MDAnalysis code that builds the backbone (N, CA, C; Angstrom):
import MDAnalysis as mda
import numpy as np

u = mda.Universe.empty(225, n_residues=75, atom_resindex=np.repeat(np.arange(75), 3), trajectory=True)
u.add_TopologyAttr("name", ["N", "CA", "C"] * 75)
u.add_TopologyAttr("resid", np.arange(1, 76))
u.add_TopologyAttr("resname", ["MET", "MET", "PHE", "PRO", "ARG", "TRP", "ARG", "ALA", "GLY", "ASP", "ALA", "ALA", "ARG", "PHE", "THR", "PRO", "PHE", "PHE", "LYS", "ALA", "ALA", "GLY", "LEU", "ILE", "GLU", "ILE", "GLY", "HIS", "HIS", "ALA", "MET", "ASN", "TYR", "SER", "LEU", "HIS", "GLY", "ALA", "GLN", "SER", "PHE", "ALA", "LEU", "LEU", "SER", "GLY", "ILE", "ARG", "GLU", "LYS", "SER", "GLY", "CYS", "TYR", "ARG", "PHE", "ALA", "TYR", "GLY", "ASP", "LEU", "ASN", "GLU", "THR", "ALA", "SER", "ALA", "PHE", "ASP", "ALA", "LEU", "ALA", "ALA", "ALA", "ALA"])
u.atoms.positions = np.array([
    [-8.071, 4.456, 16.448],
    [-7.431, 5.842, 15.684],
    [-8.244, 5.833, 14.943],
    [-8.844, 7.249, 14.989],
    [-10.011, 7.563, 14.184],
    [-9.823, 8.924, 12.896],
    [-9.957, 8.645, 11.706],
    [-9.466, 9.845, 10.938],
    [-10.877, 10.317, 9.911],
    [-11.639, 11.322, 10.538],
    [-12.796, 11.435, 10.334],
    [-12.557, 12.699, 8.663],
    [-13.698, 12.391, 8.149],
    [-13.260, 12.646, 6.774],
    [-15.101, 13.690, 6.594],
    [-15.517, 14.573, 6.409],
    [-16.535, 14.622, 5.748],
    [-16.657, 14.913, 4.094],
    [-17.952, 14.565, 3.532],
    [-17.833, 14.421, 2.315],
    [-19.356, 14.440, 2.428],
    [-19.840, 15.666, 1.147],
    [-21.509, 15.990, 0.790],
    [-21.717, 14.545, 0.531],
    [-23.289, 14.035, 1.157],
    [-23.927, 12.955, 0.550],
    [-23.343, 12.131, 0.478],
    [-22.257, 11.379, 1.557],
    [-21.635, 10.608, 2.048],
    [-22.433, 9.947, 2.858],
    [-22.298, 8.352, 2.947],
    [-22.981, 7.610, 3.753],
    [-21.970, 7.234, 5.181],
    [-22.369, 7.190, 6.262],
    [-21.397, 7.284, 7.744],
    [-21.109, 5.589, 7.184],
    [-19.623, 5.624, 7.203],
    [-18.729, 4.190, 6.682],
    [-17.378, 4.033, 7.725],
    [-16.545, 3.291, 7.881],
    [-16.038, 3.092, 8.011],
    [-14.836, 2.284, 7.597],
    [-13.655, 2.595, 7.139],
    [-12.864, 1.615, 6.061],
    [-11.366, 1.525, 7.161],
    [-11.136, 0.266, 7.215],
    [-9.828, -0.335, 7.971],
    [-8.900, 0.083, 7.169],
    [-8.007, 0.538, 8.374],
    [-6.376, 1.524, 7.685],
    [-5.392, 1.095, 8.178],
    [-4.531, 0.556, 7.718],
    [-2.827, 0.507, 8.569],
    [-2.759, 1.104, 9.690],
    [-2.323, 0.219, 10.771],
    [-2.228, 1.002, 11.656],
    [-0.477, 1.526, 11.458],
    [0.247, 1.202, 10.851],
    [1.319, 2.395, 10.404],
    [1.337, 3.189, 9.731],
    [0.870, 3.160, 8.854],
    [0.497, 4.570, 7.940],
    [-0.647, 5.588, 9.118],
    [-1.375, 4.860, 10.060],
    [-2.508, 6.171, 10.460],
    [-1.486, 6.696, 11.876],
    [-0.075, 5.826, 12.558],
    [0.611, 6.625, 13.048],
    [1.574, 7.519, 12.778],
    [1.835, 7.567, 11.394],
    [2.313, 8.470, 10.591],
    [1.483, 9.879, 10.048],
    [0.071, 9.703, 9.919],
    [-0.590, 10.825, 9.827],
    [-1.042, 11.112, 10.861],
    [-0.741, 10.664, 12.452],
    [-1.348, 11.112, 13.664],
    [-0.348, 12.268, 13.765],
    [1.005, 11.747, 13.607],
    [1.981, 12.517, 13.736],
    [2.405, 13.382, 12.799],
    [1.850, 13.821, 11.690],
    [1.811, 14.590, 10.736],
    [0.817, 16.224, 11.674],
    [-0.408, 15.299, 12.188],
    [-1.250, 15.775, 13.121],
    [-1.432, 16.403, 14.004],
    [-0.791, 15.748, 14.849],
    [-1.422, 15.542, 16.657],
    [-0.207, 15.414, 16.964],
    [0.733, 15.533, 16.761],
    [2.067, 15.196, 17.534],
    [2.845, 16.625, 17.848],
    [3.895, 16.973, 18.750],
    [4.301, 18.588, 18.429],
    [5.655, 17.643, 18.851],
    [6.485, 16.941, 17.838],
    [7.670, 16.085, 17.997],
    [9.022, 17.177, 18.455],
    [8.964, 18.168, 18.111],
    [9.760, 19.149, 18.836],
    [10.024, 19.520, 19.658],
    [8.535, 19.260, 20.306],
    [8.450, 19.605, 21.719],
    [8.513, 18.304, 22.414],
    [7.914, 17.469, 22.349],
    [7.782, 16.158, 22.882],
    [9.088, 15.436, 22.365],
    [9.490, 15.259, 21.761],
    [10.526, 14.633, 20.984],
    [10.030, 12.938, 21.154],
    [10.723, 11.646, 21.394],
    [10.716, 10.657, 21.335],
    [9.514, 9.885, 22.183],
    [9.544, 10.735, 22.964],
    [8.656, 10.221, 24.152],
    [7.098, 10.251, 23.986],
    [6.447, 11.149, 22.469],
    [5.218, 11.318, 22.406],
    [5.059, 10.545, 21.061],
    [6.397, 9.875, 20.205],
    [5.981, 8.519, 19.716],
    [6.164, 7.483, 20.234],
    [6.638, 7.392, 21.159],
    [6.294, 6.131, 22.129],
    [4.860, 5.936, 22.897],
    [4.534, 6.750, 22.991],
    [3.070, 6.967, 23.602],
    [2.291, 7.119, 22.458],
    [2.474, 7.360, 21.211],
    [0.825, 6.874, 20.194],
    [1.413, 5.987, 19.380],
    [2.569, 5.190, 19.472],
    [2.872, 3.621, 18.932],
    [2.290, 2.512, 20.109],
    [2.075, 3.077, 21.455],
    [1.613, 1.642, 22.505],
    [0.183, 1.823, 21.924],
    [-0.837, 3.220, 21.786],
    [-1.971, 3.050, 21.943],
    [-2.316, 2.204, 20.373],
    [-1.312, 3.062, 19.727],
    [-1.844, 2.175, 17.916],
    [-1.755, 1.171, 18.271],
    [-0.397, 0.017, 19.202],
    [-0.938, -1.457, 19.241],
    [-2.128, -1.804, 19.823],
    [-2.868, -1.032, 20.595],
    [-4.135, -1.459, 21.313],
    [-5.067, -1.021, 20.614],
    [-5.074, -0.607, 19.861],
    [-6.283, 0.081, 19.061],
    [-6.520, -0.247, 17.444],
    [-7.915, -0.237, 17.396],
    [-8.412, -0.246, 15.357],
    [-7.685, 1.054, 15.129],
    [-7.744, 0.726, 13.897],
    [-7.197, 2.045, 13.525],
    [-8.613, 2.465, 12.027],
    [-8.887, 3.481, 11.662],
    [-10.104, 3.275, 10.710],
    [-10.101, 5.015, 10.053],
    [-10.341, 5.137, 8.891],
    [-11.144, 5.966, 8.026],
    [-12.325, 5.807, 8.483],
    [-13.197, 7.197, 8.606],
    [-14.523, 7.250, 8.958],
    [-14.827, 8.364, 7.825],
    [-16.104, 7.672, 6.243],
    [-16.312, 9.139, 6.105],
    [-17.658, 9.387, 6.466],
    [-18.188, 10.051, 6.486],
    [-19.930, 10.870, 6.532],
    [-20.210, 12.320, 5.844],
    [-21.110, 12.178, 5.514],
    [-21.848, 13.099, 5.131],
    [-22.922, 13.503, 5.479],
    [-23.618, 13.083, 6.891],
    [-24.272, 13.742, 7.384],
    [-24.512, 13.482, 9.095],
    [-24.137, 14.377, 9.529],
    [-23.470, 14.714, 10.916],
    [-24.427, 13.590, 11.902],
    [-25.787, 13.580, 12.011],
    [-26.774, 13.226, 12.269],
    [-26.843, 11.319, 12.372],
    [-25.920, 10.906, 11.038],
    [-25.793, 9.725, 10.874],
    [-24.389, 8.859, 12.269],
    [-23.409, 9.791, 12.536],
    [-22.311, 9.713, 13.014],
    [-22.117, 8.605, 14.598],
    [-23.449, 8.791, 15.502],
    [-23.444, 8.419, 16.171],
    [-24.215, 6.911, 16.547],
    [-25.275, 6.793, 15.210],
    [-25.540, 5.465, 15.251],
    [-24.225, 4.743, 14.543],
    [-23.341, 5.332, 13.453],
    [-22.368, 4.148, 13.025],
    [-21.432, 4.070, 14.179],
    [-20.716, 4.683, 14.767],
    [-20.032, 4.388, 16.008],
    [-20.545, 4.149, 17.052],
    [-21.914, 3.570, 17.713],
    [-22.693, 2.513, 17.908],
    [-22.682, 0.946, 17.499],
    [-22.744, 1.130, 16.070],
    [-22.422, -0.241, 15.903],
    [-21.367, -0.690, 15.261],
    [-20.173, 0.151, 15.644],
    [-19.007, -0.508, 15.732],
    [-18.242, -0.586, 16.582],
    [-19.023, -0.184, 17.687],
    [-18.133, -0.461, 19.287],
    [-19.106, -1.794, 19.340],
    [-20.569, -2.136, 18.914],
    [-21.277, -3.544, 19.108],
    [-21.121, -4.372, 18.617],
    [-19.951, -4.298, 17.421],
    [-19.033, -5.874, 16.794],
    [-17.861, -5.381, 16.975],
    [-17.441, -4.963, 18.326],
    [-15.860, -5.314, 18.914],
    [-16.194, -5.925, 19.493],
])
């Protein structure tokens, strides 16, 4: 899971983020619990267990592709 944030002047960087906190954050922004209920929570929990969780700060959109390439190469 990736939580991007643009900030003027920031170099592209990833910061590991606790998976439990990531699940809560994605629940606030991307999950329609009132419509999908516990099924959506269970699906996101499964995805969370199989993936990394990062905050991604960047200040130049042109730097993002190489930053993601480097993260993938390190995996």
